[in-house]
N, C-alpha and C positions, 0 to 999 in steps of 0.2 A: 518445511513445508509439509511433510506427511503429517507431523504433530498438529499443525494448523487445521489440516483438512479433517482429522480425526475429531477435534474439537467441534468443528461446525456440524458434522454429521451427528454427533451426539446431541449438540443443542437444537438442531433441527429436529431430531426424533422426540426429544422432550417437548419442544415447542408444539409440534404438531399434535402430540397426545394431549396437551394441556390446553392448548388455545383454539385449535380449529375444530369446528364443529362439522361433522360429516353426515348427520342425519339428514332426511329428506327436507325437514322444515326448521332449520335453526332459526335461533333468535338473532336477528341481524344488529350487530353493533355499528355505531357511528356511520349511520346510513348516508349522511351528506359529507362525510370526511372527504371524498375525491371531488366534490363539486366546486370547492374553494379555489380561486384563482390563485392565491399566495398560500404557502404552508410552510410551517417552520418547526424546527426540532433540533436535537443534538445527538450525538452518537459517541459511543465508547468502543475500544476494540484493541485487537492485538494485531502485530505485523511480523513478518520475518523478511528481512532484506538480504540479498546476496549481490554478487557482481558476476558479470559475463566479461571475460577478457578477451580481446583479439590481440594476437601476437604477431610480431615482425617475423621472428623466427620460431615455427613450431617445433623445431627440434629440441630447444631449450626445455628446462624443467618448468612445468606449469606451477603457478601461484596457487597456494591452498587457501580456500575461502571458507572460513568458520562462521557459521550463521548463530544467531541467537534470537529469542523472542523479544519484542519491544511492545510498546503500547501506544494507542492513538486516542486523541480526544478532540471533538470539533463541533461545528454547528452546521446546520442543513437550512438552506432557502430553496424552495421549490416553486416553480411557475408551470401552472397546469396549461399545457397546450390544447389538448383534447381528451377523450376518454382514455386513450391508451398511451399517450406520450407526456411526459413532464421533463422540464429543463431544471437541472439541480446544480447549485453551487454549494460545495462541501469544503470550506476552509477548516483546516485543523492542525494541531500540533501532533507530530510523530517523533517518538525517540527510539532509537535502535543502536545496536552495537554489532560491529563485525570484526573478526581476527583475521589478518592476513598473514599466511607463512610463506616465506621464501626460502624454498629448500636448499639454495646454493650457499646458505650460511650454517655454520654450526653453533655459533654464539647466539644465545637467546636475545640478546640486545639488538642484533642485525637480523635475526630470523623473524621475529614478531613484531606486527604493526597493528596495534589497536585503533580501529576508526570509530569513535563514539559520534554519533550524528543526532542532532536535534533539527527536525525539518519543519518549517511552516509550508504546508502542502495545500495547494489551490487547485482543485479540480473543477472543470466545467463538463458535466456530464448529461447524456440523454438517456432517460429511463423509459423503457418500452415494457408495458404491462399487459397481461392477458385480461380477459373479462373476470370480474370479481366473482369469485366461487364461495358463496357463503360468507364466512369470515376470514378468508384468506385470498391472497392474489399473488402468484408468481411474476417475476419480472427479470429482464436482463437490462444491463446498464454497461454504457461505453462512453468514452469520451477523451478529452486531452487535459493535460495538467501542467503545471510547473510548480517547483519547490525552491526554498531558500534554506540552505544548509547553515546554520547558525554556528557550526563546529567545524566548517570546512578547512581553515587554516590557509585558504587561497593566498592571501596576502602576507603570510608569515615568510620572513626571509630565510628561514632555516628550512631545510629539506631532509631527506632520508639519512644524509650522511651525518645529521645531528639528531636523528631519532624521530623527525616529524614527517608524517605522511600527509600529503595535501591534496584536497579535492576542489573543483570549482564550487562556487556558492550557489549558482543558480543551474537548475537542471529542468529539462522537458521531457514528458512522458506521453504514452498512450495507455488507456485502462480498459479492461473489459472484466465483466462479472455477472453474477446472477444472485437472486435473493428472493425471499417471500415476505409479503406484507401480512401481518396477522392483526386483525381488528379486534381489540379488546373493549371492555365496557368503558374505560376512560380514555384510551389513547391507542395509537398505532404502534406496534412492534415490529421491527424488520431486522432479523439477521441476514447477512449477506457475505459473500466471499468475492475478492476481486484480484486479478492479476495486474501487476503494474510494471510497465517496461519502459526503461529509459532510452531515449533517442538522441541524446547528446553526450558527448564524450566528457566524463567527469574527473579525468586525471590531470592533475597539475604536475608536470614533470620535474625532475631534479635539474639543477643547473648543469650537471655533467650530463652530456648527451649519451654517454656510455655507463650511465649509472646502472649497477647490478639489481636495482630496485624497479627502476621505471624506464630503463633504456630498450627493452625487448617488447614493451606494451604499446600497441598500435591503437588500442582504444579500450575503455573501461567504462561499463554500463551497469547501472543498478536493475536488478530484477527483484520484484517484492510481491508478497502474498498479503492482502489485507482481510481480516475478518472483523466486521463492524457490526455493532447492535444499535440501530437507531431508535429513537423514541420521538413520536410526532404527535 
């Protein structure tokens, strides 16, 4: 998460210096961009997923959650509600990888579980913007979403005793974030950062209720940070 935040701060700084015009009488780009009822675009970005675990017995050794940086790509459909609010649908494809370590084991085969996930992510978001300031406009965004994990192994009959870590295919989330719209000569560019929080348990437990991998887990929930760069 720290790496992603540093990337966004750097990009926002470069973008502000390159794109925003802070003089008293800037040349206004795309003057009618925000007056359209419907707006379309696409985004590219980075993500960092992790897990939040709830345990039945908190005295046991905690699971180690190894995070890595993945990538996002998707489309944007936006409905203008008024001068300050827009409703957005942002379907996308998200790829990530997480390594889980189970300290009760010394053997690497039992200790490490790789969870490679490919998500079809479907968020419905409300975007609240300030008044446009020259060629830029800050905003906050929030809403709900669902995802379909194409690599979940939910219906796989094998479990951790055979080396297979299983997750649910469908998950529900809420999302909160902020960003800045930069109005360029030909298009609108928007870097943003968003926190994503699962509200449904994603763990598919092993057949053995006393499994050393899943027996002590009361709930497993994704936590993620998205950095997206949108072009509209």
